[in-house]
N, CA, C, O and CB atoms as a CASP TS submission, in Angstrom:
PFRMAT TS
TARGET T0000
AUTHOR 0000-0000-0000
METHOD Language model
MODEL 1
PARENT N/A
ATOM      1  N   UNK     1      22.852 -58.472 -78.058  1.00  0.00           N
ATOM      2  CA  UNK     1      23.032 -58.451 -79.491  1.00  0.00           C
ATOM      3  C   UNK     1      24.096 -57.421 -79.876  1.00  0.00           C
ATOM      4  O   UNK     1      24.943 -57.690 -80.727  1.00  0.00           O
ATOM      5  CB  UNK     1      21.704 -58.147 -80.191  1.00  0.00           C
ATOM      6  N   UNK     2      24.051 -56.255 -79.254  1.00  0.00           N
ATOM      7  CA  UNK     2      25.013 -55.211 -79.614  1.00  0.00           C
ATOM      8  C   UNK     2      26.432 -55.642 -79.282  1.00  0.00           C
ATOM      9  O   UNK     2      27.345 -55.413 -80.075  1.00  0.00           O
ATOM     10  CB  UNK     2      24.681 -53.901 -78.893  1.00  0.00           C
ATOM     11  N   UNK     3      26.633 -56.257 -78.135  1.00  0.00           N
ATOM     12  CA  UNK     3      27.971 -56.712 -77.752  1.00  0.00           C
ATOM     13  C   UNK     3      28.517 -57.752 -78.722  1.00  0.00           C
ATOM     14  O   UNK     3      29.721 -57.783 -78.977  1.00  0.00           O
ATOM     15  CB  UNK     3      27.948 -57.286 -76.345  1.00  0.00           C
ATOM     16  N   UNK     4      27.660 -58.594 -79.260  1.00  0.00           N
ATOM     17  CA  UNK     4      28.117 -59.656 -80.149  1.00  0.00           C
ATOM     18  C   UNK     4      28.334 -59.182 -81.577  1.00  0.00           C
ATOM     19  O   UNK     4      29.107 -59.795 -82.314  1.00  0.00           O
ATOM     20  CB  UNK     4      27.128 -60.784 -80.142  1.00  0.00           C
ATOM     21  N   UNK     5      27.665 -58.091 -81.992  1.00  0.00           N
ATOM     22  CA  UNK     5      27.771 -57.647 -83.381  1.00  0.00           C
ATOM     23  C   UNK     5      28.589 -56.377 -83.558  1.00  0.00           C
ATOM     24  O   UNK     5      28.996 -56.072 -84.679  1.00  0.00           O
ATOM     25  CB  UNK     5      26.409 -57.430 -83.941  1.00  0.00           C
ATOM     26  N   UNK     6      28.839 -55.637 -82.506  1.00  0.00           N
ATOM     27  CA  UNK     6      29.640 -54.418 -82.616  1.00  0.00           C
ATOM     28  C   UNK     6      31.112 -54.787 -82.693  1.00  0.00           C
ATOM     29  O   UNK     6      31.617 -55.520 -81.843  1.00  0.00           O
ATOM     30  CB  UNK     6      29.377 -53.468 -81.419  1.00  0.00           C
ATOM     31  N   UNK     7      31.798 -54.284 -83.704  1.00  0.00           N
ATOM     32  CA  UNK     7      33.218 -54.556 -83.880  1.00  0.00           C
ATOM     33  C   UNK     7      33.974 -53.235 -84.004  1.00  0.00           C
ATOM     34  O   UNK     7      33.358 -52.175 -84.109  1.00  0.00           O
ATOM     35  CB  UNK     7      33.461 -55.450 -85.126  1.00  0.00           C
ATOM     36  N   UNK     8      35.296 -53.294 -83.991  1.00  0.00           N
ATOM     37  CA  UNK     8      36.077 -52.070 -84.173  1.00  0.00           C
ATOM     38  C   UNK     8      35.909 -51.542 -85.591  1.00  0.00           C
ATOM     39  O   UNK     8      35.986 -50.335 -85.818  1.00  0.00           O
ATOM     40  CB  UNK     8      37.566 -52.322 -83.869  1.00  0.00           C
ATOM     41  N   UNK     9      35.685 -52.426 -86.530  1.00  0.00           N
ATOM     42  CA  UNK     9      35.495 -52.027 -87.925  1.00  0.00           C
ATOM     43  C   UNK     9      34.109 -51.418 -88.150  1.00  0.00           C
ATOM     44  O   UNK     9      33.963 -50.461 -88.910  1.00  0.00           O
ATOM     45  CB  UNK     9      35.694 -53.231 -88.850  1.00  0.00           C
ATOM     46  N   UNK    10      33.107 -51.969 -87.495  1.00  0.00           N
ATOM     47  CA  UNK    10      31.723 -51.498 -87.659  1.00  0.00           C
ATOM     48  C   UNK    10      31.038 -51.421 -86.295  1.00  0.00           C
ATOM     49  O   UNK    10      30.249 -52.296 -85.939  1.00  0.00           O
ATOM     50  CB  UNK    10      30.925 -52.437 -88.616  1.00  0.00           C
ATOM     51  N   UNK    11      31.349 -50.362 -85.532  1.00  0.00           N
ATOM     52  CA  UNK    11      30.771 -50.261 -84.183  1.00  0.00           C
ATOM     53  C   UNK    11      29.313 -49.822 -84.194  1.00  0.00           C
ATOM     54  O   UNK    11      28.853 -49.165 -85.128  1.00  0.00           O
ATOM     55  CB  UNK    11      31.577 -49.290 -83.349  1.00  0.00           C
ATOM     56  N   UNK    12      28.605 -50.192 -83.156  1.00  0.00           N
ATOM     57  CA  UNK    12      27.227 -49.761 -82.951  1.00  0.00           C
ATOM     58  C   UNK    12      27.245 -48.549 -82.022  1.00  0.00           C
ATOM     59  O   UNK    12      28.099 -48.443 -81.142  1.00  0.00           O
ATOM     60  CB  UNK    12      26.347 -50.919 -82.360  1.00  0.00           C
ATOM     61  N   UNK    13      26.311 -47.655 -82.222  1.00  0.00           N
ATOM     62  CA  UNK    13      26.138 -46.508 -81.333  1.00  0.00           C
ATOM     63  C   UNK    13      24.678 -46.455 -80.904  1.00  0.00           C
ATOM     64  O   UNK    13      23.776 -46.674 -81.713  1.00  0.00           O
ATOM     65  CB  UNK    13      26.572 -45.173 -82.029  1.00  0.00           C
ATOM     66  N   UNK    14      24.454 -46.166 -79.645  1.00  0.00           N
ATOM     67  CA  UNK    14      23.095 -46.015 -79.127  1.00  0.00           C
ATOM     68  C   UNK    14      22.811 -44.532 -79.017  1.00  0.00           C
ATOM     69  O   UNK    14      23.509 -43.804 -78.311  1.00  0.00           O
ATOM     70  CB  UNK    14      22.916 -46.733 -77.742  1.00  0.00           C
ATOM     71  N   UNK    15      21.777 -44.087 -79.723  1.00  0.00           N
ATOM     72  CA  UNK    15      21.399 -42.678 -79.699  1.00  0.00           C
ATOM     73  C   UNK    15      20.243 -42.498 -78.729  1.00  0.00           C
ATOM     74  O   UNK    15      19.138 -42.989 -78.958  1.00  0.00           O
ATOM     75  CB  UNK    15      21.015 -42.172 -81.119  1.00  0.00           C
ATOM     76  N   UNK    16      20.514 -41.791 -77.646  1.00  0.00           N
ATOM     77  CA  UNK    16      19.484 -41.536 -76.657  1.00  0.00           C
ATOM     78  C   UNK    16      18.760 -40.252 -77.039  1.00  0.00           C
ATOM     79  O   UNK    16      19.335 -39.165 -76.992  1.00  0.00           O
ATOM     80  CB  UNK    16      20.088 -41.438 -75.224  1.00  0.00           C
ATOM     81  N   UNK    17      17.504 -40.389 -77.416  1.00  0.00           N
ATOM     82  CA  UNK    17      16.783 -39.198 -77.818  1.00  0.00           C
ATOM     83  C   UNK    17      15.301 -39.496 -78.007  1.00  0.00           C
ATOM     84  O   UNK    17      14.901 -40.600 -78.377  1.00  0.00           O
ATOM     85  CB  UNK    17      17.375 -38.628 -79.099  1.00  0.00           C
ATOM     86  N   UNK    18      14.520 -38.486 -77.742  1.00  0.00           N
ATOM     87  CA  UNK    18      13.091 -38.541 -78.019  1.00  0.00           C
ATOM     88  C   UNK    18      12.799 -37.602 -79.192  1.00  0.00           C
ATOM     89  O   UNK    18      11.779 -37.725 -79.870  1.00  0.00           O
ATOM     90  CB  UNK    18      12.249 -38.150 -76.752  1.00  0.00           C
ATOM     91  N   UNK    19      13.719 -36.667 -79.411  1.00  0.00           N
ATOM     92  CA  UNK    19      13.584 -35.656 -80.450  1.00  0.00           C
ATOM     93  C   UNK    19      14.296 -36.122 -81.720  1.00  0.00           C
ATOM     94  O   UNK    19      15.493 -36.406 -81.683  1.00  0.00           O
ATOM     95  CB  UNK    19      14.152 -34.298 -79.969  1.00  0.00           C
ATOM     96  N   UNK    20      13.577 -36.204 -82.845  1.00  0.00           N
ATOM     97  CA  UNK    20      14.153 -36.681 -84.099  1.00  0.00           C
ATOM     98  C   UNK    20      15.318 -35.813 -84.564  1.00  0.00           C
ATOM     99  O   UNK    20      16.349 -36.322 -85.005  1.00  0.00           O
ATOM    100  CB  UNK    20      13.087 -36.727 -85.175  1.00  0.00           C
ATOM    101  N   UNK    21      15.143 -34.507 -84.462  1.00  0.00           N
ATOM    102  CA  UNK    21      16.186 -33.582 -84.929  1.00  0.00           C
ATOM    103  C   UNK    21      17.480 -33.807 -84.141  1.00  0.00           C
ATOM    104  O   UNK    21      18.559 -33.871 -84.731  1.00  0.00           O
ATOM    105  CB  UNK    21      15.716 -32.105 -84.786  1.00  0.00           C
ATOM    106  N   UNK    22      17.380 -33.925 -82.831  1.00  0.00           N
ATOM    107  CA  UNK    22      18.551 -34.168 -82.001  1.00  0.00           C
ATOM    108  C   UNK    22      19.216 -35.489 -82.391  1.00  0.00           C
ATOM    109  O   UNK    22      20.440 -35.550 -82.508  1.00  0.00           O
ATOM    110  CB  UNK    22      18.162 -34.180 -80.510  1.00  0.00           C
ATOM    111  N   UNK    23      18.441 -36.525 -82.590  1.00  0.00           N
ATOM    112  CA  UNK    23      18.988 -37.841 -82.932  1.00  0.00           C
ATOM    113  C   UNK    23      19.717 -37.791 -84.273  1.00  0.00           C
ATOM    114  O   UNK    23      20.774 -38.405 -84.423  1.00  0.00           O
ATOM    115  CB  UNK    23      17.866 -38.898 -82.976  1.00  0.00           C
ATOM    116  N   UNK    24      19.174 -37.078 -85.233  1.00  0.00           N
ATOM    117  CA  UNK    24      19.826 -36.980 -86.546  1.00  0.00           C
ATOM    118  C   UNK    24      21.127 -36.198 -86.458  1.00  0.00           C
ATOM    119  O   UNK    24      22.122 -36.570 -87.081  1.00  0.00           O
ATOM    120  CB  UNK    24      18.890 -36.318 -87.563  1.00  0.00           C
ATOM    121  N   UNK    25      21.124 -35.115 -85.686  1.00  0.00           N
ATOM    122  CA  UNK    25      22.344 -34.333 -85.511  1.00  0.00           C
ATOM    123  C   UNK    25      23.403 -35.169 -84.812  1.00  0.00           C
ATOM    124  O   UNK    25      24.570 -35.146 -85.201  1.00  0.00           O
ATOM    125  CB  UNK    25      22.060 -33.048 -84.713  1.00  0.00           C
ATOM    126  N   UNK    26      23.008 -35.897 -83.795  1.00  0.00           N
ATOM    127  CA  UNK    26      23.938 -36.762 -83.064  1.00  0.00           C
ATOM    128  C   UNK    26      24.526 -37.833 -83.992  1.00  0.00           C
ATOM    129  O   UNK    26      25.725 -38.107 -83.939  1.00  0.00           O
ATOM    130  CB  UNK    26      23.223 -37.428 -81.862  1.00  0.00           C
ATOM    131  N   UNK    27      23.695 -38.433 -84.833  1.00  0.00           N
ATOM    132  CA  UNK    27      24.164 -39.455 -85.775  1.00  0.00           C
ATOM    133  C   UNK    27      25.150 -38.852 -86.772  1.00  0.00           C
ATOM    134  O   UNK    27      26.164 -39.472 -87.095  1.00  0.00           O
ATOM    135  CB  UNK    27      22.972 -40.092 -86.524  1.00  0.00           C
ATOM    136  N   UNK    28      24.861 -37.659 -87.254  1.00  0.00           N
ATOM    137  CA  UNK    28      25.770 -36.999 -88.189  1.00  0.00           C
ATOM    138  C   UNK    28      27.096 -36.647 -87.516  1.00  0.00           C
ATOM    139  O   UNK    28      28.149 -36.729 -88.150  1.00  0.00           O
ATOM    140  CB  UNK    28      25.119 -35.737 -88.761  1.00  0.00           C
ATOM    141  N   UNK    29      27.059 -36.261 -86.259  1.00  0.00           N
ATOM    142  CA  UNK    29      28.296 -35.973 -85.529  1.00  0.00           C
ATOM    143  C   UNK    29      29.157 -37.231 -85.410  1.00  0.00           C
ATOM    144  O   UNK    29      30.380 -37.157 -85.532  1.00  0.00           O
ATOM    145  CB  UNK    29      27.978 -35.411 -84.128  1.00  0.00           C
ATOM    146  N   UNK    30      28.539 -38.360 -85.178  1.00  0.00           N
ATOM    147  CA  UNK    30      29.278 -39.625 -85.080  1.00  0.00           C
ATOM    148  C   UNK    30      29.938 -39.948 -86.415  1.00  0.00           C
ATOM    149  O   UNK    30      31.095 -40.369 -86.454  1.00  0.00           O
ATOM    150  CB  UNK    30      28.338 -40.783 -84.649  1.00  0.00           C
ATOM    151  N   UNK    31      29.210 -39.754 -87.503  1.00  0.00           N
ATOM    152  CA  UNK    31      29.750 -40.033 -88.837  1.00  0.00           C
ATOM    153  C   UNK    31      30.908 -39.089 -89.150  1.00  0.00           C
ATOM    154  O   UNK    31      31.953 -39.523 -89.636  1.00  0.00           O
ATOM    155  CB  UNK    31      28.646 -39.900 -89.911  1.00  0.00           C
ATOM    156  N   UNK    32      30.723 -37.809 -88.874  1.00  0.00           N
ATOM    157  CA  UNK    32      31.775 -36.824 -89.136  1.00  0.00           C
ATOM    158  C   UNK    32      33.026 -37.143 -88.314  1.00  0.00           C
ATOM    159  O   UNK    32      34.140 -37.069 -88.832  1.00  0.00           O
ATOM    160  CB  UNK    32      31.273 -35.398 -88.815  1.00  0.00           C
ATOM    161  N   UNK    33      32.856 -37.490 -87.059  1.00  0.00           N
ATOM    162  CA  UNK    33      34.014 -37.848 -86.220  1.00  0.00           C
ATOM    163  C   UNK    33      34.739 -39.068 -86.760  1.00  0.00           C
ATOM    164  O   UNK    33      35.969 -39.106 -86.759  1.00  0.00           O
ATOM    165  CB  UNK    33      33.571 -38.111 -84.779  1.00  0.00           C
ATOM    166  N   UNK    34      34.000 -40.059 -87.218  1.00  0.00           N
ATOM    167  CA  UNK    34      34.611 -41.261 -87.767  1.00  0.00           C
ATOM    168  C   UNK    34      35.372 -40.949 -89.051  1.00  0.00           C
ATOM    169  O   UNK    34      36.454 -41.489 -89.279  1.00  0.00           O
ATOM    170  CB  UNK    34      33.547 -42.327 -88.028  1.00  0.00           C
ATOM    171  N   UNK    35      34.816 -40.088 -89.883  1.00  0.00           N
ATOM    172  CA  UNK    35      35.495 -39.701 -91.120  1.00  0.00           C
ATOM    173  C   UNK    35      36.768 -38.905 -90.830  1.00  0.00           C
ATOM    174  O   UNK    35      37.800 -39.134 -91.461  1.00  0.00           O
ATOM    175  CB  UNK    35      34.554 -38.879 -92.007  1.00  0.00           C
ATOM    176  N   UNK    36      36.698 -37.984 -89.890  1.00  0.00           N
ATOM    177  CA  UNK    36      37.878 -37.214 -89.518  1.00  0.00           C
ATOM    178  C   UNK    36      38.962 -38.118 -88.956  1.00  0.00           C
ATOM    179  O   UNK    36      40.143 -37.938 -89.256  1.00  0.00           O
ATOM    180  CB  UNK    36      37.514 -36.136 -88.501  1.00  0.00           C
ATOM    181  N   UNK    37      38.573 -39.074 -88.156  1.00  0.00           N
ATOM    182  CA  UNK    37      39.535 -40.005 -87.565  1.00  0.00           C
ATOM    183  C   UNK    37      40.215 -40.849 -88.651  1.00  0.00           C
ATOM    184  O   UNK    37      41.420 -41.091 -88.586  1.00  0.00           O
ATOM    185  CB  UNK    37      38.835 -40.919 -86.537  1.00  0.00           C
ATOM    186  N   UNK    38      39.448 -41.294 -89.640  1.00  0.00           N
ATOM    187  CA  UNK    38      40.029 -42.149 -90.677  1.00  0.00           C
ATOM    188  C   UNK    38      40.893 -41.357 -91.657  1.00  0.00           C
ATOM    189  O   UNK    38      41.768 -41.931 -92.305  1.00  0.00           O
ATOM    190  CB  UNK    38      38.923 -42.873 -91.434  1.00  0.00           C
ATOM    191  N   UNK    39      40.664 -40.052 -91.776  1.00  0.00           N
ATOM    192  CA  UNK    39      41.462 -39.239 -92.691  1.00  0.00           C
ATOM    193  C   UNK    39      42.771 -38.762 -92.077  1.00  0.00           C
ATOM    194  O   UNK    39      43.664 -38.327 -92.804  1.00  0.00           O
ATOM    195  CB  UNK    39      40.662 -38.052 -93.145  1.00  0.00           C
ATOM    196  N   UNK    40      42.903 -38.831 -90.778  1.00  0.00           N
ATOM    197  CA  UNK    40      44.133 -38.391 -90.121  1.00  0.00           C
ATOM    198  C   UNK    40      45.226 -39.415 -90.204  1.00  0.00           C
ATOM    199  O   UNK    40      46.324 -39.188 -89.696  1.00  0.00           O
ATOM    200  CB  UNK    40      43.870 -38.067 -88.689  1.00  0.00           C
TER
END
C-alpha cells in the first residue's frame, strides 16, 4: 500500500518507535525538514 500511495508530492514515512514522545519528535523533525527544503 505504501509503495502505491507514496508520491514525491506526498511521501509516506514509517516511524519506528514504541515511545510516543520519540515518535512525535521524529514526526516533527520530518515536517521541519520538509518545510526547510521547500523554502530554499
